[in-house]
C-alpha positions in Angstrom: 88.8 2.1 -18.2 86.5 3.3 -20.6 84.3 0.6 -20.1 84.2 1.3 -16.3 83.2 4.8 -17.0 80.1 3.6 -19.7 79.3 1.2 -17.0 79.0 3.8 -14.1 76.9 5.8 -17.0 74.7 3.4 -17.6 73.9 2.9 -13.7 73.6 6.5 -13.3 71.1 6.5 -16.0 69.2 3.6 -14.3 69.1 6.1 -11.2 67.9 8.9 -12.8 65.0 6.8 -14.2 64.0 5.7 -11.4 63.9 9.1 -9.6 61.8 10.3 -12.6 59.2 7.6 -12.5 58.9 8.3 -8.5 58.6 11.9 -8.9 55.7 11.3 -11.2 54.3 8.5 -9.2 54.6 11.2 -5.9 52.9 13.9 -7.4 49.8 11.8 -8.9 46.6 12.3 -7.0 44.0 10.0 -7.5 40.5 10.8 -7.1 36.8 9.6 -6.8 35.2 13.1 -8.3 33.2 11.4 -10.9 32.3 8.8 -9.0 30.8 10.8 -6.3 29.0 13.0 -8.8 27.7 9.9 -10.4 26.2 8.9 -7.0 24.8 12.1 -6.3 23.3 13.2 -10.2 25.6 16.4 -10.1 26.8 17.5 -13.4 30.2 18.8 -13.9 29.0 22.1 -14.4 27.0 21.7 -11.1 29.8 20.9 -9.2 31.9 23.6 -11.3 29.6 26.4 -10.1 29.3 25.4 -6.9 33.5 25.5 -6.6 33.6 28.6 -8.2 35.8 26.8 -11.1 35.1 26.5 -14.9 33.2 22.8 -15.7 36.7 21.9 -17.6 38.6 21.9 -14.7 36.2 19.5 -13.1 37.3 17.2 -16.3 40.9 17.8 -15.7 40.6 16.8 -12.2 38.6 13.8 -12.7 40.8 12.6 -15.3 44.2 12.8 -13.2 45.5 15.8 -15.6 45.4 18.4 -13.0 45.8 18.1 -9.3 43.9 20.1 -7.3 45.4 22.6 -4.8 44.9 22.1 -1.2 41.8 24.7 -0.7 40.0 23.5 -4.0 40.6 19.6 -2.6 38.7 20.5 0.4 36.2 22.6 -1.0 35.3 19.3 -3.2 35.3 17.1 -0.3 33.1 19.7 1.6 30.8 20.0 -1.4 30.4 16.2 -1.2 29.9 16.0 2.8 32.5 13.8 3.0 36.7 13.9 4.4 39.1 14.7 1.9 40.6 11.5 1.9 37.6 9.6 0.9 38.0 12.2 -2.4 41.7 12.4 -2.9 44.5 10.0 -2.4 48.0 9.5 -3.6 47.6 6.0 -4.2 44.9 4.4 -6.6 41.5 3.3 -5.2 40.6 0.0 -5.4 38.2 -0.7 -8.1 34.5 -1.1 -6.7 33.8 -4.7 -5.7 37.7 -5.8 -5.6 38.5 -6.9 -2.1 41.4 -5.7 -0.4 43.8 -7.9 1.9 
């Protein structure tokens, strides 16, 4: 009986691990802020001033250490004059030059 319990415990542990990974994956917001800044020759400080945030916030966003509020995401997209989905995605963007099937 204890073998069955330990097996069930292992199965539950596996399910919990999968749920944790899914929760982390589903909360990740990918972005192209650095790419858009580079294309337009905009510094982090310039973007931060235009948005009314600290320049380090822009760095945190670019590195994916911080997910923007909907309001901030819309303001960033507006700054670059592109749809929000051009800047942000819940799945990784393809690398430049990478083919998508």
